[in-house]
C-alpha positions in Angstrom: 34.5 -1.7 234.4 32.2 1.0 233.2 29.0 0.3 231.4 30.4 1.8 228.1 33.5 -0.5 228.4 31.3 -3.6 228.8 29.2 -2.5 225.8 32.3 -1.9 223.7 33.6 -5.4 224.6 30.2 -6.9 223.7 30.3 -4.9 220.4 33.7 -6.3 219.5 32.5 -9.8 220.1 29.4 -9.4 217.9 30.6 -7.0 215.2 34.3 -7.0 215.3 36.9 -4.6 216.6 36.9 -2.4 213.5 33.1 -1.7 213.6 33.2 -1.3 217.4 35.9 1.4 217.0 33.7 3.2 214.5 30.8 3.4 216.9 32.8 3.9 220.1 31.7 7.6 220.4 28.1 6.4 220.5 28.9 3.6 223.0 30.7 6.1 225.2 27.4 8.1 225.6 25.6 5.1 227.1 25.2 5.6 230.9 22.2 3.4 231.8 20.8 0.0 230.9 17.9 1.7 229.2 20.4 3.6 227.0 21.9 0.3 226.0 18.5 -1.2 225.1 17.5 1.9 223.1 20.9 1.9 221.3 20.6 -1.6 220.1 16.9 -1.7 219.4 16.6 1.7 217.7 20.0 3.0 216.7 21.3 -0.4 215.5 18.0 -1.6 214.2 17.7 -4.8 216.2 14.0 -4.3 217.0 11.9 -7.1 215.5 14.9 -9.4 214.9 14.2 -12.2 217.3 17.7 -13.6 217.5 19.3 -10.2 218.0 16.7 -9.2 220.6 17.3 -12.4 222.5 21.1 -11.7 222.4 20.4 -8.2 223.7 18.2 -9.5 226.5 20.9 -12.0 227.6 23.5 -9.2 227.5 21.3 -6.8 229.6 20.7 -9.6 232.2 24.5 -10.1 232.4 25.0 -6.4 232.9 22.4 -6.4 235.7 24.2 -9.2 237.5 27.5 -7.3 237.5 
């Protein structure tokens, strides 16, 4: 499974399928783990939200293990 597919699945789980489909074009542009981190911290505005940052860290760790 490609990185963008994993991120899309994650997005569906946290935001619902409707929103995930709305941002699918942005998700499809993600090629590296650093892109995923920047997308959620900056584009989605998760920076400085401790619970969301923790969720993101867990997700990135899972991606690294795949």
